[in-house]
C-alpha positions in Angstrom: 60.0 -13.9 34.3 57.6 -10.8 35.1 56.4 -9.7 38.6 53.2 -11.5 39.3 53.7 -14.1 36.7 53.9 -17.8 37.9 55.8 -20.5 36.4 54.0 -22.6 34.0 53.0 -26.1 35.6 54.2 -29.2 33.5 51.0 -31.2 33.4 52.7 -34.2 31.7 54.4 -35.1 35.1 50.9 -36.3 36.8 51.7 -39.4 38.6 48.5 -39.2 40.8 46.1 -38.6 37.8 44.9 -35.5 39.5 47.3 -32.7 39.7 50.7 -32.2 38.0 53.7 -32.8 40.4 55.1 -29.4 41.7 58.3 -28.2 40.3 59.9 -25.6 42.5 62.2 -24.4 39.7 61.1 -20.9 38.7 59.7 -20.0 42.0 63.0 -18.9 43.6 63.2 -15.1 44.0 60.0 -14.5 42.6 57.9 -11.6 43.7 54.1 -12.1 43.7 51.8 -9.0 44.6 48.4 -10.3 45.0 46.6 -7.0 44.9 43.7 -7.0 42.5 44.1 -10.7 41.9 41.0 -12.6 41.9 40.7 -15.3 44.6 38.1 -18.2 45.1 37.6 -19.9 48.6 35.8 -23.2 49.0 35.6 -25.5 51.9 35.4 -29.5 51.5 34.4 -31.9 54.3 36.7 -34.7 55.2 36.5 -38.1 57.1 39.6 -38.7 59.1 41.5 -36.1 57.0 40.5 -37.6 53.6 38.3 -35.4 51.6 35.1 -36.7 50.4 33.4 -34.1 48.4 36.2 -32.6 46.4 34.9 -33.5 43.1 31.4 -31.6 43.5 33.4 -28.5 45.2 35.6 -28.2 42.5 33.0 -28.5 39.8 30.9 -25.8 41.6 33.9 -23.4 42.1 34.9 -24.1 38.3 31.4 -22.9 37.2 31.6 -19.8 39.3 35.1 -19.0 37.8 33.7 -19.7 34.3 30.6 -17.5 35.0 32.5 -14.8 36.2 35.0 -14.9 33.4 37.8 -15.1 35.6 39.6 -18.3 34.3 43.0 -17.9 33.4 44.8 -21.2 32.3 48.2 -19.7 32.3 47.9 -18.0 36.0 46.4 -20.8 38.1 47.2 -22.1 41.5 45.3 -24.6 43.6 
């Protein structure tokens, strides 16, 4: 794997219905340099540590990412 390339997420292992299960294989001994990498920061509200507005926050953030032309399906970390 090349420097700054993240391992591919296997979306078929999705027990929660939300996000694929994290597979640590491929992450060992990787060098990631975040210089000139686009980042998005968002804040959600929670009640008793349970997020209550994640859906609307993700929708808003995804819209900003699409508007900026910054989406990269192969290199995406949440």
